[in-house]
Every structure is written in structure tokens, then in C-alpha cells.
N, C-alpha and C positions, 0 to 999 in steps of 0.2 A: 417244426415243433419238437422242443427239446425232450430228452428222455433222462430219467435216473436210473443209473446202472443196476440199482438195486430193484428196478421193476417197476417203479410206481410213476405212471406218466405225470410230468410236471409242464409248470409254464414258467419255468425261472429265465430270467435273461441274465447277461454279462453284468458285475458289477457295474455301477454307474461311472467310475473313474475310468475304467477301460474301454468301454463303448465311447464315452464321451471323445477322450483322446483319439481314439482310432477315427473317429468322424472328423476331427482336426486335421489328420494327415491327408490332406488334399494333394495330389500330386503337383509339383510347379514345375516350371521350365528349369532346364539344366543349368541355365546359366543366371539363375535368380542369385540376388544377394542374400548373403548369410546372416540375415538380422532376425532376432525374434519377433513373432506377432502373439500378442496376448489376449485372453478373453476374460470376463468376470461375469457371471448371471446370478440373478436373485430370483426365486421362484416362489411365492406364496402359493398355497394349495387349499382348498377346502372340499371333504369328501363328507356328504350330506349323510343324513339320517335314513339308516337300513335296517329293516327289520330280520332276525334271524329266524330262520324256519321253525325252530323248536322253542321259540321264546325268547324275548328281550331284544334289545336294539343298540346301534351304536352309531357314532360318527367320529371322525376325524381330522385334524388341521394341521399345518405345519410349514415348513420352509424347507427348500434345497437351495444348496450353494455350489455352483460350480466354477472352478478356477482352470484355465489351462494356456499352455503356449507351446507353440511350435517353430522349429527354424529348419532351414536348408543345409546340408552338409555335403560334401564330395559332388558327384555329377547327378544332382537333381534327388538325392537321398533325405528323408526327414525324419526328425525325432522329435518326439511331444513328451510334455508332462502333463499330467492331469490330476486334480485334486477335487473331491466331492464331500460335502456335509449334507446329511439329511436329518431332518427332525420331525417326527410325526407325534402329536399328541392325541390317544385313543379316548373317547369318553363313553363308557359303557354304561347301559341301564343298571339298577340297582341287581336286579336278578336278571340272569341269562341261562341260554341252555349248557353255557360251562358251568354254572352255578356261581357266577359272580363275574367280575371284569378278569378275562384271562390273562392282559397285559395292560400297561400303560403308555408312558412316554419312550418310545423307540428312537435310538440315533444310529446312522451309519457314517463312518468316517473310511475314506478309501483314496488310495494312492497308485499310479499307472504311470509305466513308461514306454509307449510303443515307439517301434521304429518302423519305416516305410522305406524299403528299396525299391528304387526304378529299374524296370526290365526292358526288354527291347519290344517292339511291336505296340507299346500305349499299355504293356502291362506293368503292374507294381505290386509287391509282396510286402506283408506286414507280420509283425510279430508283435504282442502287447501284453506283457506279464503285470500282475496286480497283485494287491492285497488289501483288504477292507475288514474294519472291525463294524461289525452288525448285532445290536444288542439293546434289549430294554434298558433302561436306567436302573443300575444296581447288578447288573449281570458281570460275571467275571470276563474282563477282557481278553484273558489268555483263552478261553473258551469261545469266543465270540468273533475268530479270524477265520475270513474267507479269501481263499487265494486261487491263484490259476492262470491263465490266460489263454489268448486267441492269437491264431493263425490265419491268415487271409490273402486272399489274391484279388485284384481289380484291374479291370480294364479301361480305359478311357478311349472312347470309340469317337467322341468330339467333346469340346468344353462343356457343352451341356448334356452329354450322354455317357454315364458312366454305370457299369455293372460290376458286382464283386461278389465272392462267395467266401464262406472260411467254416470255422469250426473252434468253438470255445470249451475248454475243459476246466471245471471249477469245484474245488471240494468246499461245499457249502453247509456246514454244520450239520456233522452226522450223516451226509450223504456226497456222492460225486455225480455231479450233472455234465452230460455232454451237449452242446447247444450248436444246431446249425445255424448260420448266420447268411443273410443275404442283404448285400447293399446296393441301392439303387438310387439314381438320380437321373432319370430320362425324360427329356423334353419330347411331349407328344404332339406338338402344335405349337404356335406363336405365343399362347397363354397357358396351356395346360400342360402339367409335367406329373410324374409318377416319382415320389421320393420316399424317403424313409422319413419319420418324423424328426423333429428338431431334437438335439440330444440333451437340451436344456429345457425341461419342461416336466409336468404331472405324469405326462404317459411315456416319457422315454423314447430312446430311438429305434426300439423294435418295431416291426409292422409295417404296415403299408400306408400312405397317405396321397390323396388325389388333390393337386395344388394347382390353383389358378391366379393368375396375375393380372391385376387392374392396370389401366394405363397409367395410373400416380405412382407406380412400384409397389402399393401394398398387395398382399396376398391373402386368398381364402382357400383353406383346406379341409378335407374331409377324410378321416381314417379311423383305423382300429389295429390294436396291438395287443400283445398278451403280456400280461405284467405279474410279478411275484416279490413279494418283499418277505424274507426268510431272516429271524434273527434269534439270539440267545434269549432265554427269559430270565428275570432276575432270580439270585440266589435266595430271594426272601420271600418270592411271591406264590400263589397257589400251586405252581409246579416249578420248584426249584431247581434252575440249572437245564432247565426244558428246552423247548424249542416252538417257537409261534411264527405261523406264517399267514399271509392275506396272499390270495390270490383272485385273477379278475381280468376280465377282457374289456378295456376301457375304448369306447367308441365315442369320437368326438368331433367339433368343429374348432378350426383355428382361424384368427385373424391377426395378420402380423405385416409389419413394416418397418423401414428405418426413419428414426427420430431425427436423426443426423448422420454424419459420415461415420461417427464412432458408438452410435446409441441405436437400439431397435428395441421395440416393444411387441410381444405375442401374449395374446388374450385366448385362454380356452376355455369351451364350455363341453359338457359330454354327459356321462353316465358310465358306471362300470357295471358290467353284466356278467353272467357265470360266475359271481364272486363266492368264495369260499373261506373260512377261517379254520385254521388247524392248530391243534396242540398236541405236541408230543413230548416223551419223556427225554432225559439227559442223553438216552442211548439212540434217540430217533425213532422210538414206538410210537406209531399214532395211540393218542388217548382220547380224543374226540374231534371231529370234523363237523361243521356247521357251514350251510349253505345261507347267503343272504340275499334280499331282494335287489333290484337295480338301485345302485347309490347316485344320486346326482354328484359331478364333480367339476369344479370351477379352478381357475389358475392363471395367473400372468406370469411373464417373465420378461425381466428387465435386463440387457444386455450391454455391457460396454467392450467394446475393441480398442486395443492400444498397439 
């Protein structure tokens, strides 16, 4: 679990562009051709109505866009670029425990350029710097910057058995977060694997997922992760220039497969547990924190590879 160096336990995960690009960097053979491989994914997502403990309710819907590309250089080293755009439209009831709607439409734009270097004995080593803007519509973009990076080490034991670890350090709007990272893709049997969730999707790549492969190549997964969305609030809202945050633990089922050699579809259904909404002032001091009931979660990712 990640920790805020100011002392508050947090559930943050790395900015989306960084972790998506990191998972694009699958070590390839040293003699691989130096060609770019790219992907584009679109993920509409719906978070159903949930009641706040001290009054009111809310829901949210939106879309996530991921664009990534990677290539081999040198003796099996890799470089990738990744872009992300996330949009969430929150709909709060007229009266809430916050006195009204604490925020409305939230957007994130991110960019990362990770590097992966092949080492001896099946090891590879990565660095992934990133920068992201995370803010409610109307927030000052200069005050909405999130930046940092990840350093990781991964060992490939076999083509379908890979383990890695790392650490991320990010400046995330009035706080600095240190994030431990586990990377896993481990075949348990002919049909079962333990993996990280797919990077393109409503739950993100953090956490663990048990994956089952059918005879036709389609897959069913069950997993859980820890998510946090932290963003700058509008300059004209109820907390001008403050910070908003949603935390929770999504538990989900996934059904996925290839539609063609270049296209795939992933369907998600689940719920967010241990959910919290938080509002801070412009200096990061907590003003209000509210828990919310389990919220249903639905999503679908359409992905193209080029």
C-alpha cells in the first residue's frame, strides 16, 4: 500500500500514462526488428449511484482514452511513449454532506516516456518519468500538475512467467506519495494465471487478478485493486483552488477476447468498496471527508493494435 510522506495513509496509484507505458514495455528478443508497435483504447465507464454516510448521493460517468507505442533499440532495450485522457462527470444530489456538489466535471491529461533496459539472467530494468494535469473544469492548469516517476526491475522466468517490483515517487497536488509496485504475469496451469489487471480499463493496472482462459481464447478474470483520483478543484467552485479526491477498492469481473488480429474487447462489471470522497483546501488541509456505500461499476474497453 502506498504512503503519503506527510503521514496520511493513501490509496494512490501512479498516473495512468506512466503505468500504461510501463506495462507496454514487455522485454523482447535481442534480435527483434526496430519497428514501432502502437495501440489505442477507448473505455466508457459508469459508476452507479451511491449514498454518502452523512447525507446525499452521487454517481459518475465518463470515458478514458489511452494511446501508446513502443519499439526496440540496441540489444533488446525498449522505449515507449504513452498518452492518456480521462473524463468523469460527477452528478451529486442537490443537498449533500458537503453542503452541495463538491465538484463536477474532472479531466486528466498525461504523458510518459518509459525506458526498459535488458540485463543478464532474464532481468530488465525500467525508468518511467511522467507528467499529468488533473483538475476539475475551471481549475488553474498551472496548479494541477502531477509529476514523478517509477523505477522497476523485472525478471522473466519463462515467456508466461514474469515477476517484477519497483517504486514510484509522485508529487500529487500538495502532497508527495511513495508507491510500492508489484508486476506479475504468472501462469499457474494450462488455464489459470495470476496477473495485473489490464492497464486500459476502469480499474487500472494496480492490484491482482485471477485469469481463466477458455478454449476459444477468451478469458474470464476476477480481481481487486486500489484506486484514487486526486485533482485540483475549480477556482470558482465551493472550495476555490482546493483539492478533491475519490478513493476506493474496486472488486470486479472481466470478460475479454480478441475480435481480430488487431482488435480486442474487454467487458467489466463490479463494485467500489471502502469508498471515500475528500475535500482539501488549496494548501492540502482536510476540510471534509465522507464515506460512501458500495457503488456499482460497469465499463468496456475497445482496443486496437497497429
